[in-house]
Structures are given as C-alpha cells and as structure tokens.
C-alpha positions as CSV (number, residue, x, y, z in Angstrom):
1,M,76.4,120.7,337.4
2,P,79.0,119.2,339.7
3,W,77.9,115.8,338.6
4,L,79.0,116.5,335.1
5,A,82.6,116.6,336.2
6,F,82.0,113.5,338.3
7,G,80.9,111.7,335.2
8,V,83.9,113.0,333.2
9,L,86.6,112.0,335.7
10,V,85.3,108.4,336.2
11,P,86.1,107.2,332.6
12,V,89.3,109.4,332.3
13,V,90.8,107.9,335.5
14,F,89.6,104.4,334.7
15,L,91.2,104.5,331.2
16,A,94.4,106.1,332.5
17,G,94.6,103.5,335.3
18,L,94.2,100.7,332.8
19,R,96.8,102.2,330.5
20,T,99.4,102.9,333.2
21,G,98.6,99.8,335.3
22,R,98.7,102.1,338.4
23,P,95.1,102.9,339.2
24,L,95.7,104.4,342.6
25,L,98.3,106.8,341.3
26,T,96.0,107.9,338.5
27,A,93.2,108.4,341.0
28,A,95.5,110.6,343.0
29,A,96.4,112.5,339.9
30,G,92.7,113.0,339.1
31,I,92.2,114.5,342.5
32,G,95.2,116.7,342.0
33,L,93.9,117.8,338.6
34,S,90.6,118.7,340.2
35,A,92.3,120.7,343.0
36,G,94.3,122.5,340.3
37,I,91.2,123.4,338.4
38,E,89.5,124.7,341.5
39,A,92.6,126.8,342.4
40,V,92.7,128.4,339.0
41,Q,89.0,129.2,339.4
42,A,89.7,130.8,342.8
43,F,92.7,132.9,341.8
44,V,92.0,133.9,338.2
45,L,89.2,136.4,338.4
46,G,88.7,137.1,334.7
47,I,87.4,133.7,333.7
48,G,84.0,134.2,335.3
49,R,84.1,130.9,337.3
50,A,84.0,130.5,341.1
51,C,85.8,128.0,343.2
52,D,83.5,125.6,345.0
53,T,84.5,122.9,347.4
54,S,81.6,120.7,346.5
55,D,83.0,120.5,342.9
56,L,86.3,119.3,344.4
57,V,84.6,116.7,346.5
58,T,82.5,115.3,343.6
59,N,85.5,115.3,341.3
60,G,87.5,113.5,343.9
61,I,84.7,110.9,344.3
62,G,84.7,110.4,340.6
63,A,88.5,110.0,340.5
64,V,88.4,107.4,343.3
65,I,85.6,105.4,341.7
66,G,87.5,105.4,338.4
67,G,90.6,104.2,340.2
68,L,88.8,101.5,342.0
69,L,87.1,100.3,338.8
70,A,90.5,100.2,337.1
71,A,92.0,98.3,340.0
72,A,89.2,95.8,339.9
73,A,89.5,95.3,336.1
74,L,93.3,94.9,336.3
75,G,92.8,92.4,339.2
76,L,90.4,90.3,337.0
77,V,92.8,90.3,334.1
78,R,95.7,89.3,336.3
79,R,93.7,86.5,337.9
80,R,92.6,85.1,334.5
81,A,96.3,85.3,333.3
82,T,97.5,83.2,336.3
83,R,94.7,80.6,335.8
84,R,95.7,80.0,332.2
85,R,99.2,79.0,333.1
C-alpha cells in the first residue's frame, strides 16, 4: 500500500511545481506534507493508523520524482522559448 501514496504524490508535486514554477520547493513541501501525515498517524491514537517510516521514504521518493519531472518540463519550455526569439 505504500506505493499508492507514491503514485499520488508524483502528479501532485509535478502539477504544483509547474503551477508555481518552483519544483524543488514543491518537492520539499511534498516531503514535509508526508512527514506531517506520518506524525499525525504516530500521535493521534484514535484514527486506527500506524506511523511507518517506509511510507515516509516512498512518499519522499514520489515527491522528489514529481519535482524532478516538473523541473525537466519547465526547462524544456524555457529552452523552447529562448529558441523562438
């Protein structure tokens, strides 16, 4: 099940990186969001979920991949824009 969150964070961070134009910042925000979710799962006992570091790692990998894809896409767009001038 940790790969589900991996698959969710890639497009979210990718689209946020494209929207903001700051893919590395959105990747860091995705990692922070994942850490926050895991902290809630660790400290709130009544939700029936457990904190797992492997979830944090896979979510972080998904956020980094989404950020790298957004950076690559933005780089291509910028390169094409400078070629047309």
